[in-house]
RORO-720552 format. One record per residue: residue in one letter; x, y, z of N, C-alpha, C in turn. Coordinates in steps of 0.05 Angstrom, whole numbers, plus 5000, padded with zeros to 4 digits. Example, Ala and Ser with C-alpha at 12.3 -4.5 7.8 and 13.67 -1.06 7.14 Angstrom:
<pts>
A526448865156524649105156526449345156
S525749555142527349795143525850015157
</pts>
This chain:
<pts>
M210772804947211873034971209973154978
T209473205004207973375022208073665019
G205873775031205174045028206974245043
L206674175072208874345088209874145110
I212574205115214874005130216474195150
A216074085174217674205195220274145193
I222374285195224874225197225874345232
A225674085245226174135282228674055286
G228674115310231674065323232774195348
G233374175364234474405387237274535378
I237474755392239774905386241974795374
G242974855355246274755352245874515334
S243274425330243474165319244074225287
G243474375278244074395250241674485230
K239674555239236874595229237174805210
S238174955210238575255199240875155173
V242774965178243774915155242174765136
V240974555151239074425136236774615112
A235974825131234075055119236075165091
Q237975245100239375395081240175245055
I240875035063241174815034238474765017
L236474805031233774745020232775075003
R233975315015233375505000235275524981
V237975444980239975414956238775294935
M236975074937236274884919233475054909
G232675274915230375434911228075364914
H227775194948225375174966224775404985
E222475474988221675605012222075605037
V222775725057222675595079222475855096
Y220675775116219276035137221175945159
D222376175169224576185191222976265220
C221676105234220276145262221476355274
D224476345280226276515298225476825291
R226376815261226677095253223777245247
E221577045239218977165237217177215265
A218377095291217277115317218577475321
R220877385318222177735320220677925308
R220277905286219278115266217078195281
L215077995286211977975295212178125318
M214078105340214678165363215578475366
D217678565341218078865338215279005328
R214378915317211079095302208579035317
D208378895338206278915354206078945380
E205579225380205879355409203579155428
E201879045423200778835445202478595453
M203978505435205778375441207678405461
K209478705460210678825475209678855501
C207378935501205979005527205878785547
R204878535534204078315545207278225560
I209278165545212478145548212778285579
A212678605574213078775598211778685626
E208478595617206978545643208078275651
L208378055639207977745645211477695648
I213777795642216177765640217678035658
S218078125642219378385654219778635632
A218678855653218779145642221179285626
E223679185640226279215627227179135603
V225678915597226478835572225479025551
I223379155555222879405534223979655539
L225879685518228079965519226480175510
D227180455524225580655514224780735488
D226280615471225380675435222780445433
R222780315447220080125441221779845427
S223579855425225279555422225279415442
I225779135439226278945456228978835465
D230078875489232478775490232878495492
R233378345471233478055465235477935482
R237878045486239077905506238177795528
R237678025539236378045570233877835573
L232377875550230077695552230377465544
A232677385535233577055537234877005558
E236377165574237077125601235377045618
I232977145624230377175637229376945627
V228176845606227176625599228276335600
F231076355587232276105587233676005615
A232676195636234176135664231376095684
D228976125673226676015688223975875669
E223375715681222375585662219275685659
I218275825678215575915679215676155660
M217776345662218276575644218476485617
L219876265607219376155581217076055574
S215575875589213175865582210976085577
R211276355597209876545583210976635559
L212876685550213976835528213176625505
N212876385507212276165486208876235485
G207576245503204976335508203976575489
I205876745485204977035480205577005446
V207776825438208876865415207276645395
H207376385406206376155387204076185375
S202676325386199276365367199676525343
A201676735347201976975332203576835305
V205476665315206876525296205576335281
R203776155287202675965275199976095252
D199576305265197276455246198976585223
D201176655224203476785210203576585186
I204476325199205476105185202876035163
A200076015172198275965154198076175136
R198276425138197876595118199876565100
W202376515106204676485091204676275071
A203276065083203375805070201075765041
A198675945057196276005034196876075013
S198876305016199276534997201476374975
R201876074980204275984969203475694957
S200675614954199675394956200475254927
G200874974931201074814904204574714906
R206174784919208574724922209974664952
P211174444959212374394981213674634994
L213274665020214174885032215674835062
W217274925071218774845101218275075124
V218174925146218175105171220175025187
E222175265195224175155217224075255239
S224075065260223575145284224474995306
A225675105329226374875348224774785366
I222074955365220574795384217574775365
V217974565357216174435336213074395349
Y213874125367211774095382210874225399
E211674395418210674565443209574775428
S210474855401208975085394206175045380
G205874815376203074655356203574685329
I206074735319206674745292207174455284
D206974235298206873965287203873885278
S201974035287199574025279198474115253
M200974315244200174425221201574295197
V203474145197205274015182204473725171
D205573675151204873355142207373195144
E209473315151211573145164213773315178
V215473185194217673305210219973205206
W221473325190224573335190226673365214
E227173185235228573245260231473265261
V232773445265235673455253236773365285
T238973205281239973075306243073135303
A244673215325246873245328247373185359
P250073075361251073085390250673235404
V249873235436250173475456253373605461
E255273515453257473635458258073845435
L258173695406257673855383256074015378
R253374045395251574255390252874505408
V253674355431254474605450257274745435
K259174605425261674705411260674915387
R257874875372257575045348256375335365
V254575235387253375475394255475635406
M256975495423258975775441260675875414
S261375765394263575885376261576065356
R259276085352257276245333256776475352
N255476425374254076625395255576765415
A257676725413259876775438258476725464
M257376475471256076455490257876215513
T257476235538259076055550257475715554
R258775545563258075295560255275295578
R255975445598253175405616250875545600
Q251575765593248675915583247775715554
V249775625536248675425519247275165533
M247975075553246974875569244074905578
E244175155586240975255600239175235568
R239875325558238275295531237575045522
I239674905517238674585508236774425532
E237474525557235974355579233374535574
A233074765572230274935568228374765546
Q230074745528228274595500227474395499
S229174135519228573975524226773855542
R226274055565224874025586222274105582
N221774295557219474425551218274255528
V219174055514218173875500215673705508
T213873695495211973565502210673415479
M212773215468212773085440209872945440
R208373025420206372845410207472685382
P207772485389208872325362207572445333
H209072535319207372595297207972295274
H205572335265204872115238207472035227
C209072295217211272205189213272405206
V215672255221217772375226220672235213
K222072435199224772355187226772455197
T229172305204231872425219233772455201
I234872685209237672765188238972815213
V241472675209244172645228246072875216
N247173025236248673295231250573235249
D252373035248254372985270256972995249
E257373185232259373205214261272945207
I259872725207260872465196259272415173
A256472395175254572375151254072605134
P254672645114254372835095250772975093
L250273235096247873245100246073305069
L248173345051246273405020245473105016
P246572885013245172625006242772615025
Q242772615051240272605069237972755056
I238673015050236473155044235373065021
L237073014998236572874969234572664973
R235572484996233672255000230772355012
L230872465025227972595029226272735011
L227472914994225973014974224972764955
</pts>
């Protein structure tokens, strides 16, 4: 078993389900989305850069971030998404490194939809790529996030057009299509 493993996959693929199964089994999983939000909420410099490079309107009077508005802006504009990613990626990578160093000696997982473009792929020993058919992904996201089909497709397209995949030396695929059971696939990889 390797030290640091990425759980990758686009929105609605089921990477969070895989991460939750691992947590239930007693493994530690770093959730990049949750931790990026935490970092953004606490770091005033990040908020200032978001206001300057993306839109001041997403920083509210109480200094919180209007995440819905921020998502509307960045998922509709490739340049804005690139700017946001530029602000957040290095902070998340640094946080992952600190987190992993404090837990040495056992396998750890990092859950992220943007493993390659964030540079996380260079930090991990292997990548578990969670896949699912696009229509199933759309259905899942519309159901859980009360989003329109157009909004979901914008996010899927934004994630896929911004992937500059550098082949990782060890990629393992998990199919989450409601046909192949997840648990046996995860157990095989462990």
